[in-house]
N, C-alpha and C positions, 0 to 999 in steps of 0.2 A: 550871487546867490549862493546859498549853501547847498551843498551837495545831498543827495538822497541817502538817509541812515541805511538802507538796504544796500547802496552800492559801497559804500563806506564797511558796512560789516563783511560783504563779499570780499572786499579787496583785503582786508585784516585777518579775516578768520577762514577763507575759504580758498585763498590762493599762495603759492608758496612764495612769490614775491612780496606779497603782503605780510606774512608771516616774517619774512628776513627783515621788511621794515619795520615790523614793530619789535622785533629783536634788538635791532641796532637804536631806535629810539628810547626804548627801555632801558638799555645798556648806559645809554649817555645819561638819561633822566637819575637812574641809581647812582652813578658816579657823583652826581650832583647834589643829590639829596639822599643819602645812604639809609635814613630811616626815619619816621615820623612820629614816635611813639607819643601818644596822649593829645596829638595834634588832628585839627580840623582841616582835611584836603578835601579841595574840589578840582573839578575838571569841568570846562566847558569846550562845546564842540563835538567832537568824538575823540575824547581824550581816555575813555574807558579802557582800551587796550594798556595803556601805560599805568594806570592806577592799581593795578592787582596786587604789587609788592606792598602795598601800605594796608591793605585790608584788614591783616591780621593785627596790628598795634595801633593803629590809627584811632583817635577817639571817635572819628567819624569820618567815614567817606562820601560824597556825593558826585555824580556824575550829571551834569545839567547838559541836557540836548535841546538846542535851539528849536522852537515851532516849525519854522522854514524846511528843517533838514528831517525833522521827525524822531521818533524816541524809539530804544529798543529795550526789555529787560536786562539787566545786569548786575552782578554777573551771573551766569546760567546756573551755577553749582550753589549758590548762597541768597538770603534773602535779597531782593531788589536794593539797589540804591541810586538807579538812575530815576530821573524826573523831566518831563517835558517842560520846557518854561519859555517866557517871552525873552528875545534876545539881548533887550536892555534892560531888564526888570526880573532880577532872580529871586527867588523865595528863599533868600539867605538874610540874616539880620547884617545891619551894618557894623564891620570890623570883626567878624566872627570865623574868618577864615586863616590859618595860618600859610598854607601852601596851595598856590592855585595854578595848574597847568590849561593850556589853552592850545589846543591842536585842531586843525580846520575849522577855526572860529575868527580868528582874526582878518585873514587873506580874503575871506568869502563874504564877509558882512559888507552890508551896503550903509552899515550905520556903524563905522569903526570907532568915531569918535565918541557915542554915546556908550560903545561897547566897553571902551578903555576906561570910561568913567565909573562905569558899574562897577569892573575889576577892581578899580581903586577903592570904591565903597566898601566892598565884601570885606577886603582884608583889614587883619588887625595890626595895630603897631607892631613893626619888626617882620610883619610877613612878608613872603616871597613870590612872587608870580614867575613862572615860567612860559614863555612867549615862544611856539614852536611853528615857524613860517617856511614856506618855498624859498630856497635859495634861488636869487634872480641868476647868479654866475652858473647855476648847477645844471645836468642835463635832465634831472626830473622835471624842472619847471617846465620844460619843453615836449614833455610827453602827456597828452590829455589821456592815457591808459590807466593812470595812476590818481588819486586824490590831489598830489603836488601839481598836477598840472593845470589846475582849476584856479580861480580867484586871481590876487593881486601877489606876484612873487617881491620879496624885499632883498635889498642889501642889507649887510650888517647896520651901516651907517644910516640908512632909511630908517629902519626898524627902531634904532636906538634914539633917532632925533623925535619921533613921534611920541615915544615912550617918556621921554622929557618933557615934552610938551602937556602931558597927564600927569605929571608930577611921580613919575617914577624914575628911579635911579638905576641906570644897567650898570651890572655889577660884572657880570662873567659872560661870555657866550662862547659856545662849543658848535662844531660841526657834527652832522651824522649823515647817513645815507651815501656812502661813499662808494658802494657797489653802481654797476651799470642797472640802469630800471629797465631790464629785461627779464623775461621768465625764461628764457631759452637756456638751454641745460648748460652750455659754453660759458654763459655769463655766471649763472647760477652756482656753478662749480668755482669760478674764481672770486667769489664774493668777498670771502672771508679775506682774502689777500689786500682785495681793494678796501675794506673795512680798516685792516691794521696800516696800511701804507697811509690810509688818508687820515688814521689818527694821530700817526706818528709824524707824518710831515703834510698838515692840512694845507702850506702852500703849494703843493703838488697838485692836489686833486682837489677840485670842488667838491663839495659836499651836497646832495640833493635840498637839505633843509639845513638849517641851523636853529640854536636854542638860545635865547637870551634871557638870563636870570635878573630879575629886577626887584627892587625892596621898593616899599611904599613910604614916599615923605609924606612927615606928618601934617603939613600943613594944606588944605584942599585945593582942589583943581580951579582955576580962575574962570568966573562966568558963572550963570546962573542956568541951572537945568533942570527943564522941565518935565517932571516923570510923567509917563503916560500911565493912567490905569489901565491894570493888568487884564486882560482878556482869560474868562475860562478855556481852560484847554482840555480835549476831549483823548483820555487816555486810549490807545489801541488795546484790544481784547490781550489779557495775558500779562498786562504791564500794572504792577500795584504801585502805590506811593512807596516812596524811599523810606526804611526803617530808621527810627530817629534812634539816636545813643550810638554806643559804640557796636560796630558790624562785624 
């Protein structure tokens, strides 16, 4: 099941370890996708912390947060672009997304099959998706004090096999979160060293997460998908509908 949005916010924005994890993941994301000028960028799950680099130049940025998780206003210093949505029925027209980031969405979903088909649906021709999941071989997936200790961890081959079944073509994968998953001072002080070593020699250190970039194949998924009628979601106080157009 999905984690609670309050727990995710507290980890990524209010803890030293979470801020370090956010920096590690965002750095890797920007290396893969340095810009998104004029494009539509979407995130599902709790991808909001990684989307900030694209707010300035992207045509539109939207943070999709599933109902079982809950939603929070984001970004705090700009017009809101986050929206509460059905897990497998997103309020985005077919083929309108250029870049899609999924973080804390796939491994915690009880409907991963339908979720991947929805991700395939919203991507446009040539669109790219980045799936970020806990590394089965890493230390982060073994500690439930972080969001990476929940849900189903993956190996790279497991995730790539699942993506191919849903008409995604895996193209690149990189590791992240090489530091020890502890907020103790001795480990936090050595975090930069572990990150550097892991990035230079990924075979020596297992990262806590890995990212698989995949492109959308143009032929549709096999089988017939019955799309459930969307239920009305009541937004918490202080959350407004996302702003259309450029943000």
